[in-house]
Backbone bond lengths (Angstrom), bond angles and torsions (degrees), N, CA, C in turn:
res aa  C-N    CA-C-N  psi(-1)  N-CA   C-N-CA  omega(-1)  CA-C   N-CA-C  phi
1 M - - - 1.469 - - 1.525 109.28 -
2 Q 1.335 115.29 137.61 1.456 119.93 -177.02 1.530 110.26 -67.21
3 P 1.330 115.27 144.11 1.472 119.21 -178.69 1.521 113.12 -55.25
4 K 1.339 117.45 -41.15 1.470 120.15 -178.21 1.519 111.17 -64.31
5 K 1.331 116.43 -39.36 1.464 120.24 -179.99 1.524 110.60 -68.84
6 L 1.346 115.88 -38.17 1.465 120.38 178.10 1.518 111.15 -63.58
7 I 1.313 116.72 -42.40 1.474 120.75 177.69 1.518 110.84 -63.05
8 F 1.348 115.78 -41.22 1.469 120.50 -179.92 1.534 110.57 -62.27
9 L 1.340 117.03 -44.16 1.462 120.67 179.72 1.533 111.39 -64.92
10 K 1.334 115.39 -37.63 1.477 119.54 178.73 1.520 111.00 -64.51
11 I 1.331 115.74 -42.04 1.470 119.67 178.95 1.523 110.52 -64.37
12 C 1.343 116.79 -41.52 1.468 120.51 179.13 1.525 110.93 -61.49
13 L 1.343 115.52 -41.74 1.464 119.88 179.23 1.524 111.61 -63.62
14 L 1.319 115.88 -43.42 1.462 119.63 179.42 1.523 111.63 -64.12
15 L 1.319 116.46 -41.19 1.469 119.78 178.30 1.515 111.00 -63.84
16 F 1.349 116.98 -36.67 1.462 120.08 177.60 1.523 110.69 -64.88
17 V 1.332 115.83 -43.75 1.470 119.56 179.82 1.518 110.92 -63.12
18 I 1.354 116.64 -40.92 1.462 120.49 178.44 1.519 110.54 -62.51
19 A 1.328 116.50 -46.05 1.455 120.40 -179.23 1.523 110.91 -62.90
20 F 1.357 116.06 -42.23 1.456 120.01 178.80 1.513 111.31 -65.11
21 N 1.322 115.75 -41.51 1.460 121.15 179.13 1.516 111.12 -62.14
22 G 1.297 118.21 -32.20 1.453 121.80 -179.14 1.505 113.94 -73.09
23 C 1.343 117.12 -9.98 1.458 120.63 -176.88 1.519 112.43 -102.76
24 I 1.325 118.61 -2.26 1.454 120.32 -177.45 1.522 109.86 -128.01
25 D 1.332 114.02 161.72 1.457 119.08 176.54 1.523 108.95 -83.92
26 G 1.331 115.59 144.09 1.458 119.18 177.92 1.509 110.97 -133.78
27 T 1.334 116.90 133.34 1.453 121.82 176.55 1.517 108.57 -104.39
28 R 1.304 116.29 117.62 1.462 121.37 179.42 1.525 109.72 -80.86
29 P 1.325 117.98 155.56 1.465 120.07 172.87 1.532 109.27 -59.34
30 P 1.328 118.00 156.07 1.467 119.64 178.42 1.526 111.92 -50.97
31 V 1.314 115.90 136.17 1.459 121.30 -179.28 1.534 108.90 -64.09
32 R 1.314 116.30 131.06 1.470 120.91 -177.55 1.531 109.27 -83.40
33 I 1.335 115.90 107.71 1.463 122.19 -177.66 1.529 108.72 -102.87
34 T 1.327 115.57 121.73 1.472 120.57 -176.77 1.524 109.44 -134.05
35 S 1.319 116.06 58.82 1.459 119.72 -178.06 1.527 110.79 -70.85
36 E 1.327 115.60 135.16 1.457 121.30 177.00 1.517 110.41 -100.93
37 L 1.318 116.03 151.95 1.452 120.93 178.32 1.526 110.35 -69.79
38 D 1.319 116.00 140.78 1.461 120.60 176.04 1.526 108.88 -58.29
39 K 1.316 116.85 124.41 1.474 121.26 -174.17 1.523 113.02 -60.70
40 R 1.327 117.52 -23.63 1.465 120.12 179.54 1.525 111.93 -63.13
41 L 1.334 117.26 -23.94 1.465 120.40 -178.20 1.528 112.11 -71.16
42 Y 1.313 117.14 -20.22 1.468 119.45 178.83 1.529 111.90 -77.29
43 Q 1.329 116.46 -10.20 1.468 120.36 179.85 1.534 113.06 -106.45
44 V 1.337 118.17 2.67 1.468 119.50 -176.84 1.528 110.09 -71.19
45 T 1.327 115.30 152.57 1.458 120.94 173.75 1.522 108.24 -79.43
46 Q 1.310 116.12 122.75 1.458 119.99 -175.02 1.521 112.17 -64.54
47 L 1.329 115.61 142.10 1.459 121.03 170.60 1.527 107.45 -79.86
48 P 1.333 117.92 131.04 1.473 120.52 -174.52 1.533 112.07 -77.19
49 L 1.328 115.70 61.04 1.462 121.59 -175.89 1.521 110.38 -128.58
50 N 1.340 114.62 143.56 1.457 122.50 172.06 1.531 106.55 -100.30
51 V 1.327 117.01 106.54 1.462 121.15 -168.27 1.530 111.42 -121.29
52 G 1.323 115.60 137.58 1.454 121.63 171.56 1.526 109.04 -87.67
53 I 1.320 117.19 139.09 1.457 121.88 -178.50 1.529 108.11 -113.45
54 Y 1.326 115.24 115.75 1.474 119.69 178.62 1.521 108.54 -116.35
55 I 1.334 116.25 116.00 1.457 122.32 177.97 1.520 107.99 -105.03
56 D 1.327 116.16 121.84 1.454 121.06 -177.14 1.531 110.70 -55.70
57 P 1.334 118.08 135.73 1.476 120.30 -179.27 1.528 113.80 -56.11
58 S 1.333 117.67 -31.20 1.469 119.58 179.66 1.522 111.51 -67.17
59 L 1.343 117.16 -26.52 1.461 120.82 174.03 1.525 110.28 -83.73
60 R 1.319 116.85 -45.71 1.462 120.96 -175.93 1.532 111.59 -60.50
61 N 1.329 116.42 -33.19 1.466 120.29 -176.69 1.525 112.80 -105.62
62 H 1.327 117.14 14.73 1.460 120.03 -174.09 1.528 112.39 -67.19
63 V 1.324 115.79 122.35 1.461 123.38 174.22 1.524 107.16 -124.47
64 Q 1.313 116.71 127.26 1.460 121.24 -173.82 1.520 111.03 -114.85
65 E 1.307 115.01 136.62 1.463 122.09 179.86 1.523 109.66 -110.52
66 E 1.318 116.22 129.06 1.463 120.63 178.52 1.532 109.07 -133.41
67 W 1.342 114.55 148.06 1.461 120.78 -178.44 1.527 110.29 -112.23
68 L 1.332 114.24 142.50 1.459 120.93 173.83 1.526 107.85 -120.06
69 R 1.323 115.61 121.79 1.466 120.76 -179.84 1.524 109.30 -114.43
70 H 1.330 115.33 122.15 1.462 120.18 -176.43 1.520 108.74 -142.33
71 Y 1.323 116.73 142.44 1.458 119.96 -173.56 1.522 113.92 -67.14
72 I 1.333 117.51 -21.71 1.459 121.09 174.79 1.527 110.36 -103.43
73 Y 1.300 115.23 -48.03 1.465 120.88 -173.79 1.524 111.48 -69.97
74 G 1.336 116.50 -23.94 1.454 120.24 179.77 1.515 112.37 91.44
75 V 1.332 115.46 -162.81 1.459 122.27 179.82 1.520 107.56 -105.50
76 N 1.310 116.10 116.80 1.461 120.48 -175.71 1.516 111.24 -129.60
77 R 1.312 114.02 141.55 1.472 120.78 179.62 1.521 109.23 -104.71
78 F 1.331 115.44 128.12 1.462 121.85 177.67 1.528 108.58 -113.17
79 I 1.326 116.19 134.22 1.468 121.80 -178.71 1.526 108.49 -111.82
80 F 1.332 115.46 123.60 1.462 121.92 -177.58 1.534 109.83 -111.64
81 P 1.329 119.51 102.94 1.471 121.80 175.61 1.526 110.60 -79.69
82 I 1.322 115.94 79.11 1.466 122.02 -170.73 1.528 113.06 -76.96
83 G 1.323 116.66 -36.86 1.460 121.04 -168.30 1.517 115.81 -58.30
84 K 1.330 117.31 -45.79 1.473 120.20 -175.93 1.522 112.94 -65.58
85 P 1.340 119.56 -49.86 1.470 117.64 179.30 1.528 112.79 -66.66
86 L 1.333 117.85 -33.91 1.459 120.11 177.84 1.525 110.39 -65.85
87 S 1.322 116.85 -43.69 1.468 121.02 178.88 1.525 110.97 -63.16
88 S 1.322 116.25 -41.13 1.472 120.13 179.24 1.518 111.20 -62.94
89 N 1.323 116.87 -40.55 1.465 120.43 178.49 1.521 111.58 -65.36
90 I 1.321 117.14 -40.96 1.465 121.06 179.65 1.528 110.12 -64.32
91 E 1.320 116.75 -42.09 1.461 120.09 179.22 1.531 111.32 -66.46
92 E 1.320 116.92 -40.68 1.466 119.89 177.96 1.524 110.86 -66.09
93 M 1.332 116.32 -41.82 1.467 120.58 176.82 1.534 110.24 -59.13
94 S 1.331 116.93 -41.42 1.468 121.23 -178.74 1.523 111.57 -63.73
95 R 1.342 116.30 -36.08 1.470 119.40 178.10 1.527 111.39 -68.68
96 C 1.337 116.35 -28.35 1.466 119.91 175.71 1.523 110.92 -76.36
97 L 1.330 116.15 -36.96 1.463 121.36 -169.25 1.530 113.72 -84.18
98 F 1.342 116.03 -37.18 1.462 119.65 -175.09 1.530 111.68 -107.33
99 K 1.327 115.80 155.49 1.463 121.13 177.62 1.522 110.25 -57.21
100 K 1.341 116.06 -41.09 1.450 122.22 176.61 1.521 108.88 -146.46
101 A 1.322 117.23 136.04 1.464 122.03 178.71 1.521 108.51 -129.38
102 T 1.324 116.26 123.27 1.461 122.47 -178.87 1.518 109.54 -115.60
103 T 1.310 117.28 125.59 1.465 120.79 178.94 1.522 109.80 -75.15
104 L 1.316 115.80 129.21 1.465 122.10 178.83 1.527 108.76 -110.23
105 N 1.337 115.65 131.67 1.464 119.76 176.96 1.520 112.86 -94.14
106 N 1.336 115.53 -13.99 1.453 120.01 -175.94 1.523 109.58 -152.32
107 L 1.312 116.56 123.39 1.470 120.37 178.66 1.525 112.28 -71.62
108 Q 1.312 116.83 -13.30 1.465 120.30 -179.03 1.525 112.84 -91.82
109 D 1.328 116.50 0.19 1.463 120.00 179.76 1.537 108.97 -81.32
110 K 1.316 115.23 79.58 1.466 121.41 -175.49 1.526 112.04 -63.02
111 E 1.322 116.58 -34.23 1.465 119.98 -177.58 1.521 110.53 -65.35
112 L 1.337 116.61 -47.82 1.460 119.92 179.48 1.517 111.15 -62.99
113 I 1.332 116.15 -44.84 1.470 120.21 -179.35 1.528 110.58 -61.70
114 G 1.325 115.90 -40.67 1.465 120.03 179.60 1.520 112.04 -68.44
115 N 1.326 116.76 -41.54 1.470 120.82 -178.27 1.525 112.19 -67.12
116 E 1.332 117.01 -29.83 1.459 120.80 -178.73 1.529 112.34 -77.30
117 G 1.348 117.41 -14.72 1.473 120.02 -179.13 1.510 112.47 59.46
118 L 1.315 116.86 46.77 1.455 121.64 -174.16 1.527 113.04 -70.22
119 D 1.325 115.17 140.21 1.466 119.85 171.81 1.527 110.92 -79.74
120 G 1.324 116.36 -24.93 1.458 120.47 -179.36 1.521 110.32 -174.56
121 I 1.333 114.85 176.73 1.463 121.29 -179.09 1.528 108.42 -131.55
122 L 1.316 116.07 129.77 1.461 121.36 175.12 1.523 108.37 -103.72
123 T 1.325 116.51 120.00 1.460 120.50 177.84 1.522 109.24 -108.87
124 I 1.327 115.38 142.67 1.466 121.34 -178.62 1.523 108.90 -129.06
125 G 1.329 116.55 131.68 1.455 121.84 176.90 1.522 110.63 -133.45
126 L 1.303 115.97 159.00 1.463 121.30 179.35 1.526 109.87 -86.65
127 K 1.330 116.13 130.09 1.459 120.82 176.21 1.530 111.12 -100.69
128 E 1.341 116.73 -48.45 1.461 119.86 -177.98 1.521 110.35 -155.87
129 S 1.316 115.28 143.26 1.465 121.26 174.69 1.521 107.83 -144.50
130 V 1.324 115.98 109.96 1.466 121.81 -178.48 1.519 109.00 -123.38
131 I 1.307 116.79 120.80 1.462 121.97 179.57 1.524 109.27 -114.41
132 V 1.326 116.24 129.04 1.471 122.23 179.25 1.528 108.15 -118.42
133 L 1.329 116.15 127.10 1.459 122.41 -177.98 1.528 109.41 -115.80
134 T 1.325 116.79 128.11 1.459 120.60 178.90 1.527 110.17 -138.33
135 I 1.320 114.77 159.14 1.459 122.05 178.24 1.522 109.01 -125.48
136 E 1.323 116.61 131.50 1.462 121.98 171.38 1.524 107.01 -107.86
137 E 1.337 116.19 92.16 1.456 119.33 -174.28 1.528 113.52 -69.48
138 A 1.344 117.13 -20.65 1.469 119.58 -179.98 1.518 111.74 -61.94
139 V 1.326 116.33 -32.00 1.473 120.59 179.74 1.528 111.15 -121.58
140 W 1.339 116.84 12.69 1.459 122.19 -179.66 1.526 111.07 50.12
141 R 1.296 114.12 61.15 1.468 119.39 -177.92 1.525 109.83 -131.54
142 A 1.324 115.26 132.82 1.461 121.19 174.36 1.521 108.52 -100.65
143 I 1.325 116.73 134.63 1.466 121.97 -178.88 1.527 108.86 -120.70
144 G 1.315 115.81 127.13 1.457 121.38 175.00 1.512 110.12 -117.05
145 Q 1.327 116.33 137.54 1.464 122.48 175.74 1.523 108.48 -128.17
146 H 1.322 115.84 134.38 1.459 120.48 -178.10 1.523 109.74 -132.01
147 K 1.324 115.49 109.47 1.460 121.54 173.94 1.520 107.76 -92.57
148 L 1.330 115.21 117.06 1.462 121.13 -173.02 1.518 110.39 -127.40
149 S 1.332 116.29 130.06 1.471 121.87 178.27 1.522 109.17 -132.78
150 I 1.328 115.38 137.21 1.458 121.14 174.21 1.523 109.37 -127.14
151 I 1.315 114.95 157.75 1.472 121.60 175.75 1.524 108.05 -111.24
152 A 1.319 116.33 123.50 1.465 121.74 179.85 1.524 109.20 -113.84
153 T 1.318 115.80 134.06 1.468 121.65 179.34 1.524 109.11 -132.19
154 F 1.328 115.95 132.44 1.460 120.63 176.50 1.527 107.84 -107.54
155 L 1.335 116.02 123.48 1.465 122.72 -179.13 1.521 109.95 -111.18
156 D 1.323 116.14 152.68 1.462 118.43 173.15 1.524 108.77 -78.71
157 S 1.324 117.17 -177.54 1.466 120.43 -175.44 1.524 112.82 -65.18
158 K 1.344 116.38 -18.71 1.470 120.47 177.30 1.529 111.55 -98.82
159 Q 1.319 115.72 8.96 1.459 124.59 176.78 1.529 113.36 68.64
160 N 1.321 115.60 32.61 1.457 120.99 168.75 1.527 108.46 -88.55
161 K 1.324 115.98 139.56 1.459 119.64 -176.09 1.532 111.15 -71.49
162 I 1.326 115.99 126.30 1.457 123.13 177.28 1.531 110.93 -102.59
163 W 1.335 114.71 -38.45 1.474 119.90 -173.52 1.521 109.08 -156.21
164 E 1.329 115.51 147.49 1.464 119.72 176.89 1.526 109.09 -149.72
165 S 1.322 116.27 143.64 1.462 119.84 -179.25 1.527 109.80 -155.79
166 V 1.330 115.30 148.96 1.460 122.09 172.23 1.530 107.65 -99.07
167 V 1.315 116.86 130.72 1.462 122.12 178.47 1.527 107.68 -112.53
168 S 1.324 116.47 118.27 1.464 121.45 -176.85 1.528 110.07 -123.83
169 V 1.325 116.28 135.05 1.468 121.68 178.80 1.527 108.43 -140.77
170 E 1.326 114.84 170.02 1.457 120.52 173.00 1.519 108.76 -133.17
171 G 1.317 115.52 119.01 1.453 121.19 176.95 1.516 110.17 -95.92
172 K 1.318 115.66 147.87 1.459 120.21 179.82 1.522 109.16 -140.68
173 G 1.335 115.47 142.92 1.454 119.25 -179.93 1.513 111.29 -148.92
174 F 1.327 115.74 150.87 1.458 122.01 -179.93 1.527 109.13 -124.69
175 D 1.319 115.16 148.75 1.453 120.84 173.84 1.523 107.86 -130.91
176 F 1.316 115.97 108.85 1.464 121.37 -177.30 1.532 109.89 -96.52
177 V 1.326 115.33 152.71 1.460 119.69 175.25 1.521 109.34 -132.29
178 T 1.322 115.60 158.27 1.457 120.83 175.39 1.523 108.81 -106.68
179 S 1.308 116.64 167.56 1.456 120.67 -178.90 1.524 111.83 -62.14
180 K 1.348 117.20 -24.73 1.457 120.79 -177.71 1.527 112.72 -69.88
181 V 1.345 116.61 -29.33 1.471 119.32 -177.62 1.523 111.60 -116.93
182 E 1.290 116.85 13.31 1.460 122.15 -173.86 1.529 112.56 -54.69
183 H 1.329 117.69 -53.76 1.455 120.37 -174.86 1.529 111.65 -69.62
184 E 1.340 115.74 -42.09 1.460 118.81 178.80 1.521 111.15 -60.90
185 W 1.331 116.03 -38.04 1.471 121.16 -179.49 1.526 110.56 -62.91
186 W 1.334 116.09 -43.73 1.466 119.47 -179.29 1.521 112.16 -69.28
187 V 1.321 115.71 -47.04 1.453 119.76 -167.11 1.532 112.90 -85.95
188 I 1.321 116.73 -40.37 1.465 119.62 -170.30 1.523 112.94 -98.50
189 S 1.323 116.43 -62.68 1.466 119.39 -170.41 1.521 113.33 -86.24
190 G 1.319 117.34 -34.03 1.462 119.99 -175.42 1.513 110.73 79.62
191 P 1.327 117.70 159.08 1.460 120.44 179.37 1.516 111.58 -66.38
192 N 1.323 115.37 149.95 1.463 121.50 -179.33 1.525 109.45 -96.04
193 F 1.327 116.46 106.39 1.457 121.53 -179.73 1.526 112.39 -98.75
194 A 1.335 117.18 7.25 1.468 120.16 -178.64 1.519 112.07 -65.65
195 H 1.349 117.30 -27.70 1.466 120.40 -175.95 1.535 111.73 -56.41
196 A 1.329 117.35 -41.79 1.466 120.91 -177.91 1.521 111.54 -65.73
197 V 1.335 116.78 -41.86 1.464 120.89 -179.13 1.521 110.63 -69.68
198 N 1.330 116.92 -42.45 1.468 119.84 176.04 1.524 111.36 -57.75
199 D 1.332 115.97 -42.14 1.465 121.58 -179.97 1.522 110.55 -63.22
200 A 1.339 116.95 -44.36 1.465 120.71 -179.05 1.527 111.59 -65.24
201 I 1.328 117.30 -41.98 1.469 120.77 -179.63 1.525 110.42 -64.09
202 Q 1.320 116.93 -44.35 1.465 119.91 179.29 1.524 110.89 -62.65
203 K 1.334 116.59 -43.64 1.472 120.38 -178.29 1.521 111.85 -66.01
204 V 1.341 117.41 -44.89 1.460 119.51 -175.30 1.529 110.66 -68.13
205 T 1.333 117.11 -33.35 1.468 120.57 177.98 1.525 110.98 -68.47
206 Y 1.322 115.68 -42.36 1.459 119.50 179.43 1.532 111.19 -66.91
207 E 1.336 116.80 -42.74 1.468 120.27 -179.93 1.518 111.21 -65.07
208 L 1.323 117.10 -36.39 1.466 120.47 176.56 1.524 110.29 -61.64
209 A 1.318 117.16 -45.48 1.465 120.78 179.11 1.523 111.16 -60.32
210 Q 1.329 116.79 -42.17 1.462 120.25 -179.83 1.525 111.60 -63.91
211 K 1.312 116.42 -39.10 1.471 119.74 179.57 1.528 111.15 -68.85
212 L 1.315 116.69 -37.15 1.465 119.63 178.25 1.533 110.68 -66.12
213 I 1.322 116.50 -41.95 1.465 120.75 179.24 1.526 111.04 -63.46
214 A 1.332 116.50 -38.97 1.467 121.09 -174.95 1.524 113.69 -85.58
215 S 1.329 118.10 -4.60 1.465 120.59 -175.01 1.534 112.41 -69.60
216 K 1.326 116.07 117.83 1.466 120.66 176.25 1.522 110.69 -68.74
217 E 1.339 116.30 -36.07 1.467 119.90 -177.68 1.523 111.54 -62.83
218 I 1.339 116.72 -41.31 1.459 119.81 179.80 1.528 110.52 -70.37
219 S 1.326 117.28 -40.55 1.468 120.92 178.74 1.516 111.10 -62.94
220 E 1.324 117.11 -46.60 1.461 121.09 -179.78 1.527 111.21 -63.69
221 Y 1.340 116.16 -39.51 1.465 119.70 178.65 1.527 110.57 -62.65
222 F 1.341 116.35 -43.10 1.454 120.29 -179.46 1.526 111.30 -61.85
223 Y 1.331 117.24 -45.87 1.461 119.90 -177.33 1.524 111.79 -68.87
224 R 1.333 116.80 -30.34 1.465 119.61 175.36 1.516 110.14 -66.79
225 Q 1.334 116.34 -38.69 1.463 120.59 -179.59 1.514 111.49 -67.41
226 K 1.337 117.76 -33.84 1.457 121.30 -175.60 1.534 113.20 -88.50
227 S 1.331 115.32 -15.19 1.472 117.43 -176.59 1.539 111.44 -84.90
């Protein structure tokens, strides 16, 4: 078979697969989120506090489902397991920021809290998570936007509120393709929207650390305890 005819048949087959794919729903494997901690956090001066870290189960186990509807790409469901990588980043940040950070699974575990001799407890909960997925087919670009907000509360050893703040960020990510992988990208792998979520997790963790460092209420509480 002549090379030109073979190429023509291959293109026809790919166009058929694309058209067929656009008419059915598709569930992609869970999006692989691998957010790294902002390197600046490894250079911070530690706060001389022994702190318990309690991450609300609704945040720790948060899995988000988003749909992308496109006239060529079809209707596809993307699953974002956000909670685990976000929780891991918060715990790692806490180990950088505090003299000692102990993960707490239950705020009612008085024995563990007492045995650890905690100076305070930092609790983290999810306030909002909005993911927007779009496609710019003119330049074959996928755009992901992730608006992420958490609520952070610092409690004393008796669980009285010392400080509370909402940390809100917006992550953004792009996935570009070239003409060489255009069809494979659409049909097989799908656009990579993990970049936006990774960006949001890194930003919200860093902003949380900055707010904790700058908190007058936490500083004043610490000096009162030591005086």
